[in-house]
Kinemage of the C-alpha trace (Angstrom):
@kinemage 1
@onewidth
@group {chain A} dominant
@subgroup {mainchain}
@vectorlist {calphas} color= white
{ca unk a 1} P -0.112 -0.062 0.041
{ca unk a 2} L 2.842 2.385 0.752
{ca unk a 3} L 4.098 2.782 -2.932
{ca unk a 4} L 0.351 3.479 -3.969
{ca unk a 5} L -0.004 6.041 -1.176
{ca unk a 6} L 3.266 7.718 -2.083
{ca unk a 7} L 2.057 7.804 -5.771
{ca unk a 8} L -1.421 9.251 -4.791
{ca unk a 9} L 0.090 11.773 -2.337
{ca unk a 10} L 2.463 13.095 -4.960
{ca unk a 11} L -0.257 13.059 -7.768
{ca unk a 12} L -2.787 14.975 -5.568
{ca unk a 13} L -0.093 17.508 -4.431
{ca unk a 14} L -0.442 16.508 -0.753
{ca unk a 15} L 3.197 15.934 -0.256
{ca unk a 16} L 6.435 15.693 -2.216
{ca unk a 17} L 8.906 12.791 -1.995
{ca unk a 18} L 10.874 14.156 0.817
{ca unk a 19} L 7.884 14.988 3.000
{ca unk a 20} L 6.383 11.573 2.238
{ca unk a 21} L 9.554 9.796 3.370
{ca unk a 22} L 9.553 11.937 6.480
{ca unk a 23} L 6.145 10.955 7.331
{ca unk a 24} L 6.944 7.314 6.559
{ca unk a 25} L 9.975 7.567 8.778
{ca unk a 26} L 7.790 8.849 11.640
{ca unk a 27} L 5.105 6.274 10.926
{ca unk a 28} L 7.577 3.507 11.147
{ca unk a 29} L 8.389 4.515 14.814
{ca unk a 30} L 4.855 4.442 15.903
{ca unk a 31} L 3.364 1.063 16.956
{ca unk a 32} L 0.868 -0.280 14.434
{ca unk a 33} L 0.508 -0.946 10.895
{ca unk a 34} L 2.835 1.310 8.782
{ca unk a 35} L 0.316 2.052 6.017
{ca unk a 36} L -2.327 3.145 8.656
{ca unk a 37} L 0.274 5.407 10.377
{ca unk a 38} L 1.560 6.856 7.270
{ca unk a 39} L -2.039 7.789 6.204
{ca unk a 40} L -2.536 9.444 9.378
{ca unk a 41} L 0.673 11.534 9.169
{ca unk a 42} L -0.012 12.589 5.562
{ca unk a 43} L -3.685 13.333 6.530
{ca unk a 44} L -2.566 15.371 9.495
{ca unk a 45} L -0.055 17.324 7.258
{ca unk a 46} L -2.677 18.148 4.765
{ca unk a 47} L -5.781 18.742 6.869
{ca unk a 48} L -4.916 18.535 10.708
{ca unk a 49} L -6.886 16.350 12.890
{ca unk a 50} L -9.890 15.878 10.642
{ca unk a 51} L -7.642 14.849 7.846
{ca unk a 52} L -5.802 12.313 10.028
{ca unk a 53} L -9.107 10.753 11.108
{ca unk a 54} L -10.358 10.611 7.553
{ca unk a 55} L -7.197 9.106 6.346
{ca unk a 56} L -7.033 6.447 8.897
{ca unk a 57} L -10.645 5.442 8.046
{ca unk a 58} L -10.045 5.553 4.243
{ca unk a 59} L -6.939 3.477 4.583
{ca unk a 60} L -8.570 0.812 6.585
{ca unk a 61} L -12.057 0.295 5.124
{ca unk a 62} L -11.298 -0.856 1.347
{ca unk a 63} L -8.581 -3.308 2.291
{ca unk a 64} L -10.904 -4.795 5.003
{ca unk a 65} L -13.799 -5.156 2.539
{ca unk a 66} L -11.530 -6.507 -0.194
{ca unk a 67} L -9.877 -9.030 1.991
{ca unk a 68} L -13.337 -10.419 3.016
{ca unk a 69} L -14.499 -10.590 -0.638
{ca unk a 70} L -11.162 -12.336 -1.928
{ca unk a 71} L -11.053 -14.609 0.998
{ca unk a 72} L -14.654 -15.698 0.416
{ca unk a 73} L -13.802 -16.467 -3.334
{ca unk a 74} L -10.298 -18.005 -2.629
{ca unk a 75} L -11.330 -20.242 0.324
{ca unk a 76} L -13.128 -22.821 -1.894
{ca unk a 77} L -10.490 -22.832 -4.503
{ca unk a 78} L -7.336 -22.927 -2.150
{ca unk a 79} L -6.517 -26.586 -3.265
{ca unk a 80} L -6.455 -25.487 -7.012
{ca unk a 81} L -2.760 -25.561 -8.327
{ca unk a 82} L -3.406 -22.316 -10.400
{ca unk a 83} L -4.788 -20.393 -7.359
{ca unk a 84} L -1.660 -21.404 -5.179
{ca unk a 85} L 0.505 -20.253 -8.030
{ca unk a 86} L -1.197 -16.987 -8.247
{ca unk a 87} L -0.802 -16.504 -4.564
{ca unk a 88} L 2.893 -17.203 -4.873
{ca unk a 89} L 3.231 -14.596 -7.599
{ca unk a 90} L 1.382 -12.114 -5.328
{ca unk a 91} L 3.901 -12.823 -2.469
{ca unk a 92} L 6.683 -12.223 -4.855
{ca unk a 93} L 5.197 -8.937 -5.980
{ca unk a 94} L 4.774 -7.717 -2.368
{ca unk a 95} L 8.355 -8.529 -1.637
{ca unk a 96} L 9.391 -6.321 -4.572
{ca unk a 97} L 7.037 -3.447 -3.457
{ca unk a 98} L 8.483 -3.563 -0.008
{ca unk a 99} L 12.097 -3.630 -1.228
{ca unk a 100} L 11.193 -0.565 -3.561
{ca unk a 101} L 10.017 1.522 -0.353
{ca unk a 102} L 13.021 0.249 1.690
{ca unk a 103} L 15.288 1.229 -1.198
{ca unk a 104} L 13.813 4.730 -1.132
{ca unk a 105} L 14.348 5.265 2.453
{ca unk a 106} L 17.958 3.857 2.345
{ca unk a 107} L 18.692 6.290 -0.595
{ca unk a 108} L 17.410 9.337 1.273
{ca unk a 109} L 19.436 8.690 4.317
{ca unk a 110} L 22.596 10.603 5.090
{ca unk a 111} L 24.861 7.709 5.836
{ca unk a 112} L 28.048 7.926 8.107
{ca unk a 113} L 30.481 5.392 9.084
{ca unk a 114} L 28.936 5.469 12.534
{ca unk a 115} L 25.370 4.764 11.124
{ca unk a 116} L 26.637 1.921 8.929
{ca unk a 117} L 28.462 0.328 11.815
{ca unk a 118} L 25.416 0.559 14.088
{ca unk a 119} L 22.896 -0.742 11.476
{ca unk a 120} L 25.452 -3.499 10.543
{ca unk a 121} L 25.903 -4.591 14.293
{ca unk a 122} L 21.941 -4.644 14.657
{ca unk a 123} L 21.481 -6.704 11.560
{ca unk a 124} L 24.335 -9.228 12.660
{ca unk a 125} L 22.953 -9.461 16.210
{ca unk a 126} L 19.360 -10.285 14.650
{ca unk a 127} L 20.825 -12.837 12.306
{ca unk a 128} L 22.654 -14.494 15.198
{ca unk a 129} L 19.660 -14.580 17.591
{ca unk a 130} L 16.160 -13.105 16.582
{ca unk a 131} L 14.787 -13.385 20.229
{ca unk a 132} L 16.727 -10.107 20.958
{ca unk a 133} L 14.618 -8.060 18.405
{ca unk a 134} L 13.211 -5.414 20.968
{ca unk a 135} L 16.742 -4.780 22.867
{ca unk a 136} L 18.451 -4.615 19.522
{ca unk a 137} L 15.946 -2.251 18.111
{ca unk a 138} L 16.005 -0.061 21.115
{ca unk a 139} L 19.703 -0.059 21.171
{ca unk a 140} L 20.041 0.902 17.394
{ca unk a 141} L 17.407 3.657 17.986
{ca unk a 142} L 19.356 4.940 20.977
{ca unk a 143} L 22.539 5.125 19.244
{ca unk a 144} L 21.190 6.579 15.903
{ca unk a 145} L 18.739 9.043 17.174
{ca unk a 146} L 19.263 9.814 20.923
{ca unk a 147} L 22.999 10.403 20.510
{ca unk a 148} L 22.229 13.151 18.025
{ca unk a 149} L 23.960 11.671 15.081
{ca unk a 150} L 23.021 13.245 11.852
């Protein structure tokens, strides 16, 4: 949903690329679904609190109804080889879309040696033991943001 939201926000003139990535970065630090948080951030930027509320509702309702409709159609066909192949293709497309957003965020960062070392250390720690997700995430946030690193 994020690439579509970015395209729509840019097309409608609600935010440029830098503003959208700023909203997306903030939305990632807030607990909850990133698409929902991003919609609220963009809605607030455009129309204040009413815009945030409407954006939150607008981003939740269509997927909810679409999921209910698609699930009711796919459930009886879940053993069909073509349906399973289609779902695997959808999975691959989602990975590509997420990578595109991730690449945009990485490209906009101002990287320093310190940031690279901290992020690499966090990734290595998570690869070695994923049980430490919250402490590693908190540690990386602490070193990157609370230490005042640009």
